[in-house]
DRENDORO-961138 format. One line per field, with one value per residue: residue number from 1; x, y, z of N, C-alpha, C in turn. Coordinates in steps of 0.02 Angstrom, whole numbers, padded with zeros to 5 digits. Each point is the difference from the previous one (the first is absolute). Layout:
<sites>
i: [NUM,...] .
n_xx: [X,...] .
n_yy: [Y,...] .
n_zz: [Z,...] .
ca_xx: [X,...] .
ca_yy: [Y,...] .
ca_zz: [Z,...] .
c_xx: [X,...] .
c_yy: [Y,...] .
c_zz: [Z,...] .
</sites>
This chain:
<sites>
i: [1,2,3,4,5,6,7,8,9,10,11,12,13,14,15,16,17,18,19,20,21,22,23,24,25,26,27,28,29,30,31,32,33,34,35,36,37,38,39,40,41,42,43,44,45,46,47,48,49,50,51,52,53,54,55,56,57,58,59,60,61,62,63,64,65,66,67,68,69,70,71,72,73,74,75,76,77,78,79,80,81,82,83,84,85,86,87,88,89,90,91,92,93,94,95,96,97,98,99,100,101,102,103,104,105,106,107,108,109,110,111,112,113,114,115,116,117,118,119,120,121,122,123,124,125,126,127,128,129,130,131,132,133,134,135,136,137,138,139,140,141,142,143,144,145,146,147,148,149,150,151,152,153,154,155,156,157,158,159,160,161,162,163,164,165,166,167,168,169,170,171,172,173,174,175,176,177,178,179,180,181,182,183,184,185,186,187,188,189,190,191,192,193,194,195,196,197,198,199,200,201,202,203,204,205,206,207,208,209,210,211,212,213,214,215,216,217,218,219,220,221,222,223,224,225,226,227,228,229,230,231,232,233,234,235,236,237,238,239,240,241,242,243,244,245,246,247,248,249,250,251,252,253,254,255,256,257,258,259,260,261,262,263,264,265,266,267,268,269,270,271,272,273,274,275,276,277,278,279,280,281,282,283,284,285,286,287,288,289,290,291] .
n_xx: [01125,00005,-00067,-00009,-00012,-00055,00020,-00057,00012,00065,-00012,-00041,00047,00044,-00040,-00012,00065,00008,-00041,00028,00057,-00019,-00018,00055,00032,-00034,00011,00061,-00011,-00020,00041,-00049,00053,-00042,-00005,-00049,-00010,-00027,-00026,-00011,-00034,00017,00023,00027,00018,-00061,-00025,00042,-00015,-00064,00012,00034,-00050,-00041,00041,00003,-00066,-00010,00042,-00038,-00048,-00013,-00059,-00038,-00041,-00025,-00028,-00030,-00008,-00059,00015,-00065,00040,-00043,00010,-00067,-00003,00040,-00034,-00054,00031,00022,-00062,-00019,00048,-00025,-00050,00039,00037,00046,-00032,00026,-00022,-00007,-00020,00002,00047,-00026,-00047,-00052,-00007,-00051,00054,-00028,00060,-00011,-00062,00021,00051,-00047,-00025,00060,00005,00015,-00012,-00041,00011,00018,-00044,-00021,-00062,-00014,-00051,-00011,00016,-00037,-00048,00012,00001,-00052,-00023,00033,-00059,00062,00013,00058,00016,-00042,00003,-00064,00054,-00014,-00009,-00015,-00030,-00029,-00012,-00015,-00031,-00030,-00010,-00021,-00032,-00016,-00006,-00021,-00057,00040,-00054,00029,-00038,-00024,00001,-00061,00002,-00065,00001,-00046,-00065,00008,-00058,00016,00024,-00016,-00063,-00010,00031,-00034,-00049,00011,00009,-00057,-00025,00036,-00035,-00032,00019,-00066,00006,-00066,00016,-00032,-00057,-00016,00050,00017,00033,-00028,00032,-00021,-00056,-00006,00026,-00043,-00032,00008,-00065,-00004,-00065,-00006,-00064,00016,00039,00029,00050,00024,-00063,00011,00058,00036,00023,00060,-00030,-00047,00060,00011,00062,00003,-00056,-00042,-00009,-00063,-00005,-00058,00013,-00058,00032,-00038,00059,-00039,-00042,00042,00011,-00017,00049,-00003,00052,00035,-00006,00013,-00037,-00055,00012,00014,-00055,-00042,-00008,-00067,-00020,-00067,00005,-00024,-00018,-00018,-00037,-00043,-00013,00059,00025,-00036,00014,00062,-00010,-00034,00043,00048,-00039,-00005,00065,00011,-00046,00030,00057,-00027,-00022,00060,00020,-00042,00014,00066,00041] .
n_yy: [-00294,00048,-00005,00064,-00005,00013,00044,-00026,-00039,00002,-00007,-00049,-00019,00011,-00031,-00046,00003,00005,-00053,-00028,00023,-00024,-00057,00005,00016,-00049,-00035,00024,-00019,-00041,-00041,-00047,-00024,-00034,-00061,-00005,-00056,-00023,-00037,-00043,-00025,-00060,00010,-00056,-00013,00017,-00032,-00048,00008,00001,-00049,-00028,00017,-00022,-00049,-00007,00010,-00041,-00038,00028,-00014,-00045,00033,-00042,-00021,-00051,-00014,-00039,-00040,-00026,-00064,00003,00049,00047,-00003,00010,-00045,-00034,00010,-00009,-00050,-00020,00011,-00031,-00045,00002,00006,-00046,00037,00004,-00045,-00060,-00033,-00055,-00034,-00034,-00026,-00056,00021,-00012,-00057,00009,00027,00053,-00031,-00002,-00016,-00040,-00025,-00001,-00015,-00026,00055,00017,00056,-00048,-00021,-00017,-00041,00055,-00020,00064,-00006,00056,-00028,-00055,00042,00037,-00058,-00025,00061,-00021,00017,-00013,00001,-00028,00066,00012,-00064,-00017,-00037,-00059,-00020,-00061,00014,00047,-00041,-00042,00049,00020,-00060,-00010,00055,-00020,-00055,00054,-00033,-00010,00032,00056,-00026,-00009,-00067,00024,-00054,00009,-00039,00033,-00004,00009,00030,-00034,-00050,-00053,00019,00031,-00057,-00035,00043,-00007,-00063,-00003,00040,-00052,-00014,-00037,-00061,-00004,-00057,-00005,-00040,-00057,-00023,00037,00030,-00016,-00052,00009,-00058,-00011,00024,-00030,-00051,00032,00005,00065,00013,-00037,00010,-00028,-00003,-00063,-00010,-00053,00021,-00063,00007,00066,-00014,00056,-00049,-00021,-00056,00038,00010,00053,-00013,00032,-00036,00047,-00027,00013,-00017,-00004,-00062,-00014,-00047,-00043,-00024,-00042,00049,-00011,00068,-00017,00014,00024,00038,-00048,00038,-00053,-00031,00036,00017,-00064,00015,00031,00060,00004,-00001,-00004,00009,-00055,00034,00064,-00018,-00028,-00044,00013,-00009,-00053,-00019,00013,-00031,-00043,00005,-00009,-00050,-00012,00014,-00039,-00044,00011,-00007,-00051,-00021,00017,-00026,-00047,-00013,00006,00040] .
n_zz: [00318,00045,-00004,-00021,00064,-00038,00046,-00018,00051,-00013,-00064,00015,00044,-00049,-00043,00047,00010,-00066,-00009,00051,-00026,-00059,00033,00041,-00057,-00030,00054,-00005,-00065,00048,-00033,00010,-00033,-00039,00018,-00047,00038,-00056,00046,-00050,00050,00015,-00060,00027,-00063,-00019,00051,-00018,-00065,00020,00043,-00051,-00037,00048,00010,-00067,-00005,00052,-00034,-00048,00042,-00048,-00001,00034,-00046,00035,-00060,00041,-00051,00007,00001,00022,00016,-00024,-00065,00000,00048,-00035,-00057,00035,00026,-00058,-00023,00054,-00013,-00061,00041,00028,00042,-00046,-00036,00012,-00053,00035,-00052,00056,-00042,-00020,-00039,00039,-00029,00044,00025,-00029,-00008,-00064,00015,00049,-00035,-00047,00056,00008,00036,-00062,00033,00016,-00064,00063,-00026,-00028,00019,00013,-00043,00034,00057,-00016,-00023,00053,00033,-00032,00015,00053,00024,00023,00064,00014,-00004,-00051,-00022,-00001,00011,-00029,00061,-00016,-00059,00031,00049,-00047,-00036,00057,00014,-00060,00007,00062,-00033,-00031,-00002,-00052,-00018,-00025,-00050,00061,00002,00013,00037,-00007,00053,-00030,-00006,00066,00016,00054,-00037,-00033,-00011,00056,00028,-00044,00015,00065,-00011,-00037,00045,00025,-00055,00045,-00022,-00002,00035,-00010,00051,-00009,00028,-00052,00026,-00062,00019,00060,00012,-00064,00021,00057,-00034,-00038,00059,-00012,-00004,00053,-00009,00060,-00015,00011,00050,-00030,00038,00000,-00019,00006,-00028,00010,-00038,00022,-00019,00032,00029,-00039,-00016,00057,-00002,-00005,00061,-00015,00063,-00034,-00013,00029,00034,00031,00016,00033,-00012,-00049,-00001,-00061,-00043,-00065,00020,-00024,00053,00038,-00046,-00007,00062,-00010,-00034,00037,-00030,00002,00063,00002,00066,00027,00054,-00001,-00054,-00043,00048,00032,-00061,-00010,00062,-00013,-00059,00037,00048,-00044,-00024,00066,00006,-00052,00027,00060,-00032,-00031,00060,00023,-00057,00018,00063,-00015,00033] .
ca_xx: [-00031,-00047,-00039,-00014,-00067,-00029,-00031,-00061,-00016,00038,-00025,-00069,00008,00018,-00057,-00050,00024,-00014,-00072,-00019,00014,-00048,-00064,00003,-00006,-00068,-00040,00011,-00041,-00072,-00023,00014,-00009,-00028,-00014,-00060,00002,-00063,00009,-00063,00008,00051,00052,00055,00058,-00017,00002,00072,00027,-00029,00035,00067,-00010,-00013,00066,00043,-00024,00016,00073,00019,-00047,-00056,-00059,-00023,-00069,-00025,-00071,-00016,-00066,-00006,00015,-00054,-00014,-00009,00042,-00025,00018,00073,00007,-00026,00053,00054,-00019,00001,00070,00021,-00019,00051,00054,00069,00007,00005,-00050,00014,-00046,00043,-00013,-00055,-00070,-00042,-00013,-00062,00010,00025,00062,00012,-00048,00023,00064,-00010,-00037,00047,00022,00067,00054,00002,00009,00070,00022,00012,-00040,-00054,00013,00038,00071,00027,00008,00057,00060,00011,00014,00063,-00013,00010,00068,00004,-00002,-00059,-00059,-00027,00017,-00002,00056,00056,00045,00036,00052,00051,00042,00042,00055,00049,00035,00045,00058,00027,-00012,-00015,-00055,-00001,00029,00001,-00059,-00034,-00053,-00044,-00046,-00058,-00037,-00056,-00009,00038,00074,00031,-00015,00032,00073,00022,-00002,00054,00065,00003,00017,00072,00030,00011,-00044,-00038,-00042,-00044,-00016,-00056,-00011,-00008,00063,00032,00075,00015,00071,00035,-00009,00034,00073,00024,-00013,00049,-00037,-00054,-00047,-00047,-00051,-00048,-00025,-00029,00049,00056,-00021,00037,00063,00050,00062,00063,00000,-00041,00029,00063,00056,00005,-00065,-00033,-00057,-00043,-00048,-00061,-00045,-00004,-00035,00018,00017,00012,-00003,00053,-00009,00049,-00016,00000,00067,00046,00047,00066,00037,-00002,00048,00067,00001,-00024,00041,-00039,-00061,-00037,-00022,-00069,-00023,00053,00015,-00053,-00055,00006,-00006,-00075,-00032,00022,-00028,-00069,00003,00017,-00059,-00047,00024,-00012,-00070,-00013,00025,-00049,-00060,00014,-00008,-00073,-00037,00038,00022] .
ca_yy: [00064,00004,00056,00054,-00002,00065,00006,00042,00022,00058,00058,00017,00036,00068,00033,00011,00057,00063,00009,00022,00071,00037,-00004,00051,00065,00010,00010,00069,00042,-00013,-00055,-00062,-00052,-00062,-00054,-00037,-00066,-00034,-00074,-00035,-00068,-00016,-00042,00007,00032,00072,00028,00007,00056,00063,00015,00027,00069,00039,00010,00045,00070,00023,00012,00064,00054,00006,-00027,-00062,-00021,-00062,00001,-00069,-00022,-00074,-00038,00002,00068,00006,00050,00068,00017,00016,00065,00052,00012,00034,00069,00040,00016,00053,00065,00021,00041,-00018,-00072,-00050,-00055,-00068,-00058,-00059,-00054,-00009,00008,-00059,-00008,00030,00073,00026,00031,00059,00053,00026,00034,00060,00051,00036,00063,-00014,00032,-00038,-00069,-00013,-00061,00016,-00044,00035,00004,00062,-00009,-00050,00032,00045,-00042,-00029,00055,00029,00063,-00014,-00002,-00042,00043,00040,-00033,-00055,-00061,-00059,00006,-00047,00019,00060,-00020,-00039,00047,00040,-00044,-00009,00064,00005,-00042,00022,-00053,00030,-00035,00013,-00050,-00064,-00041,-00014,-00051,00006,-00056,00030,00043,00032,00072,00030,-00011,-00013,00048,00066,-00004,-00004,00067,00040,-00024,00024,00069,00007,-00028,-00072,-00042,-00033,-00059,-00015,-00071,-00018,-00073,-00030,00008,-00062,-00001,00054,00002,00030,00073,00027,-00006,00058,00062,00041,00017,-00051,00018,-00056,00015,-00053,-00011,-00068,-00048,-00027,-00028,00037,00031,00020,-00034,00028,-00020,00045,00068,00007,00025,00073,00033,00035,-00039,00036,-00048,00033,-00052,-00012,-00062,-00025,-00071,-00022,00059,00046,00037,-00013,00026,-00046,-00015,-00041,00054,-00020,-00022,00054,00052,-00020,00011,00067,00057,00033,-00039,00023,-00053,-00002,00068,00053,00030,00042,00011,00064,00056,00009,00034,00069,00037,00017,00059,00054,00018,00040,00068,00026,00013,00061,00056,00011,00027,00070,00038,00006,00034,00051,-00024] .
ca_zz: [00011,00056,-00015,00047,00026,00001,00066,-00001,00066,00017,-00040,00024,00063,-00019,-00027,00053,00043,-00033,00001,00069,00005,-00040,00034,00054,-00030,-00021,00061,00022,-00045,00011,-00042,00030,-00050,00025,-00046,00012,-00032,-00005,00002,-00006,00023,00053,-00026,00047,-00032,-00007,00067,00018,-00036,00024,00063,-00019,-00022,00058,00034,-00039,00008,00068,00008,-00031,00020,-00043,00030,-00031,00015,-00034,-00012,-00015,-00023,00002,-00060,-00048,-00022,-00072,-00034,00015,00069,00000,-00033,00043,00051,-00035,-00016,00063,00015,-00047,00027,00051,-00027,00014,00013,-00052,00005,-00029,00007,00006,-00044,-00047,00021,-00010,-00072,-00025,-00001,-00065,00017,-00041,00020,00064,-00005,-00041,00041,00043,-00026,-00027,00040,00062,-00020,00016,-00033,-00071,-00040,-00033,-00072,-00019,00018,-00044,-00064,00002,-00003,-00069,-00047,00019,00034,00071,00024,00060,00061,00011,-00026,00036,-00037,00041,00049,-00011,-00057,00019,00046,-00037,-00039,00046,00024,-00056,-00004,00057,-00014,-00064,-00049,-00066,-00035,-00070,-00044,00033,-00003,00065,-00001,00061,00008,00034,-00046,00038,-00005,00055,-00005,-00067,-00051,00012,00000,-00070,-00029,00028,-00030,-00069,00000,00012,-00060,00001,-00039,00053,-00017,00057,-00001,00044,00007,-00064,-00038,-00015,00005,00043,00015,-00054,00004,00059,-00008,-00041,00030,00036,00061,00009,00052,00010,00048,-00006,00067,00007,00026,-00039,-00064,-00050,00022,-00051,00017,-00031,-00072,-00038,00004,-00034,00040,00006,00000,00057,00017,00047,00026,00025,00027,00073,00020,00067,00000,00069,00043,-00017,-00062,-00052,-00064,-00056,-00023,00040,00016,00015,-00060,-00053,00018,-00025,-00073,-00017,00020,00050,00018,00058,00045,00030,00005,00001,-00065,-00030,00045,00032,-00049,-00017,00056,00001,-00056,00020,00042,-00045,-00041,00042,00000,-00068,-00004,00036,-00041,-00054,00027,00018,-00059,-00012,00055,00035,00068] .
c_xx: [-00048,-00040,00003,-00073,-00030,-00047,-00059,-00020,00039,-00024,-00069,00004,00021,-00059,-00049,00024,-00013,-00076,-00021,00014,-00050,-00070,-00003,-00009,-00071,-00045,00011,-00039,-00073,-00028,00022,-00013,-00028,-00014,-00064,00003,-00069,00014,-00068,00013,00057,00054,00065,00060,-00013,00004,00073,00031,-00024,00033,00068,-00004,-00011,00064,00044,-00022,00018,00074,00021,-00050,-00060,-00059,-00024,-00072,-00017,-00074,-00020,-00073,-00005,00014,-00054,-00022,-00006,00049,-00021,00019,00075,00008,-00024,00053,00058,-00015,-00004,00071,00029,-00012,00048,00056,00068,00010,00015,-00050,00027,-00060,00043,-00019,00028,-00069,-00036,-00022,-00062,00005,00027,00062,00011,-00045,00023,00061,-00009,-00037,00047,00018,00074,00057,00005,00018,00073,00024,00014,-00040,-00060,00016,00038,00074,00032,00013,00060,00066,00012,00009,00067,-00005,00006,00073,00001,-00007,-00069,-00066,-00018,00007,-00007,00064,00055,00042,00041,00056,00056,00046,00044,00057,00052,00041,00051,00065,00027,-00004,-00022,-00054,-00001,00034,00001,-00065,-00025,-00055,-00038,-00045,-00058,-00035,-00059,-00002,00042,00075,00020,-00013,00031,00073,00025,00002,00060,00067,00005,00020,00070,00039,00026,-00043,-00033,-00038,-00040,-00023,-00053,-00012,-00007,00063,00033,00076,00025,00076,00043,-00004,00045,00075,00029,-00001,00062,-00029,-00056,-00038,-00051,-00051,-00058,-00030,-00032,00053,-00032,-00020,00037,00062,00039,00067,00058,00003,-00041,00030,00064,00054,-00002,-00068,-00016,-00065,-00042,-00057,-00059,-00047,00002,-00044,00020,00006,00019,00005,00054,-00015,00056,-00022,-00004,00070,00037,00061,00070,00038,00003,00051,00070,00007,-00019,00053,-00031,-00064,-00034,-00018,-00073,00007,00059,00017,-00056,-00059,00004,-00006,-00071,-00034,00022,-00029,-00074,-00001,00019,-00057,-00052,00021,-00009,-00074,-00017,00023,-00046,-00063,00011,-00006,-00073,-00032,00034,00025,00075] .
c_yy: [-00004,00067,00052,-00005,00069,00006,00048,00029,00063,00063,00020,00040,00074,00039,00016,00055,00067,00014,00027,00076,00042,00001,00051,00069,00014,00010,00073,00049,-00013,-00055,-00065,-00057,-00063,-00051,-00037,-00065,-00031,-00075,-00033,-00072,-00006,-00047,00010,00035,00076,00034,00011,00059,00067,00018,00028,00073,00045,00013,00047,00072,00030,00019,00066,00055,00011,-00032,-00061,-00014,-00061,00003,-00071,-00008,-00077,-00031,00006,00072,00001,00051,00072,00020,00020,00069,00056,00017,00037,00076,00042,00017,00050,00070,00026,00041,-00029,-00072,-00039,-00055,-00062,-00044,-00061,-00054,-00064,00011,-00066,-00004,00036,00077,00021,00043,00064,00058,00033,00044,00066,00056,00032,00064,-00012,00030,-00031,-00072,-00022,-00070,00012,-00043,00033,00005,00061,-00007,-00053,00031,00046,-00039,-00022,00055,00034,00067,-00010,00015,-00044,00039,00027,-00034,-00059,-00064,-00061,-00010,-00051,00015,00064,-00017,-00038,00048,00043,-00042,-00012,00065,00007,-00039,00014,-00054,00034,-00043,00009,-00055,-00070,-00036,-00014,-00050,00001,-00060,00023,00046,00035,00074,00037,-00003,-00006,00051,00069,-00001,-00004,00070,00043,-00021,00018,00074,00015,-00033,-00071,-00033,-00049,-00059,-00016,-00073,-00016,-00073,-00036,00008,-00067,00008,00058,00004,00028,00078,00027,-00002,00055,00066,00031,00019,-00051,00018,-00057,00017,-00051,-00016,-00066,-00049,-00050,-00026,00034,00031,00025,-00029,00030,-00016,00047,00071,00001,00028,00077,00034,00036,-00035,00035,-00047,00036,-00052,-00007,-00063,-00017,-00075,-00020,00061,00053,00035,-00015,00033,-00052,-00030,-00046,00045,-00024,-00023,00054,00054,-00016,00016,00071,00053,00038,-00041,00031,-00060,00002,-00036,00051,00030,00044,00014,00067,00062,00011,00041,00073,00042,00016,00063,00061,00024,00038,00071,00031,00018,00065,00062,00015,00032,00073,00044,00012,00045,00062,-00029,-00016] .
c_zz: [00060,-00006,00056,00022,00004,00060,-00002,00070,00019,-00040,00025,00066,-00013,-00023,00053,00049,-00033,00003,00069,00010,-00040,00031,00055,-00027,-00021,00060,00028,-00043,00006,-00042,00032,-00051,00033,-00054,00022,-00042,00004,-00004,-00003,00020,00049,-00025,00043,-00028,-00007,00068,00024,-00036,00025,00068,-00013,-00023,00060,00039,-00036,00006,00068,00008,-00030,00017,-00045,00034,-00039,00022,-00042,-00003,-00023,-00022,00002,-00068,-00052,-00019,-00075,-00030,00015,00070,00004,-00034,00045,00055,-00030,-00012,00065,00021,-00048,00027,00054,-00035,00019,00022,-00064,00012,-00033,00010,00000,-00046,00025,00033,-00010,-00076,-00024,-00005,-00068,00015,-00040,00019,00064,-00007,-00040,00038,00053,-00035,-00024,00041,00069,-00008,00010,-00023,-00073,-00046,-00031,-00075,-00021,00015,-00044,-00069,-00002,-00003,-00073,-00053,00014,00036,00074,00018,00063,00063,00015,-00023,00042,-00042,00047,00042,-00014,-00060,00016,00046,-00034,-00037,00047,00028,-00054,-00009,00052,-00016,-00070,-00054,-00065,-00034,-00075,-00040,00029,-00011,00070,-00010,00066,00002,00044,-00049,00035,-00010,00053,-00009,-00073,-00052,00013,00000,-00072,-00028,00029,-00028,-00074,-00002,00020,-00058,00007,-00050,00049,-00028,00067,-00007,00052,-00002,-00068,-00047,-00011,00006,00042,00015,-00055,00001,00058,-00008,-00044,00037,00033,00070,00006,00062,00007,00054,-00004,00069,00011,00021,00048,-00069,-00058,00032,-00058,00023,-00035,-00074,-00043,-00007,-00040,00047,-00001,-00003,00065,00014,00054,00019,00033,00032,00076,00010,00070,-00003,00069,00046,-00014,-00066,-00048,-00065,-00054,-00014,00048,00016,00006,-00064,-00052,00017,-00022,-00075,-00019,00018,00058,00013,00060,00045,00015,00066,-00005,-00066,-00023,00049,00037,-00046,-00018,00055,00007,-00056,00014,00043,-00043,-00042,00040,-00003,-00070,-00009,00035,-00040,-00058,00026,00024,-00063,-00017,00052,00025,00066,-00002] .
</sites>
């Protein structure tokens, strides 16, 4: 068996083309969508991700502003900045994670206006997800899980009745993805660093999602994958300057039915979902402000 490679880059380009058209229409209506990013400190990885967001926004005509605070900024200073951005109209807001350890992450995220929270991490948006009060089209959901589900839909992957194993329990990926898959009637197991006998779990999975990001120390090998499984690689690591995922792609693709590559799989989908969330945020704000 040779797996079908699920091309997230191609689907993301389709989505971004549609977004660019919608942005132009909004501008004709006098609305200029924008993204405000709060960055605390100068973490190199965070700076790289922020530059990527800026390029993505430019490609579809969404405005972009970076608001930088020093590493030693206080939680209150970050909150004050967030609240000043809440006062802007027709924007999305991201606080780039991770924050320095002395910053109260929950306090900061809870002060983002829920209709501007394009990472989907405000308690109100998290609550809507877990209560089932959401839609993929009109709600502010975390970008990576949303992108995964959209890509699975593109390839007509049936989730109902299937066992999905997720190796990640983060607020941005594992937990929200588990809920999205549960709502598609999958049976979901969430694994993590304390899970015993991980390989026994993964070998049972119809859908295997890995988001560890610690290659080469951690790899999903062919021995960990059942024949015909759908394998989604969310992990990102750099080995000798090359971006790699969690999955041993060349060997696992001989065993899986579908697989995502790194790069070109979930990464582009995550970025496209962020842009889509900016437009969803603008739509929610139009309902509030008019326009």
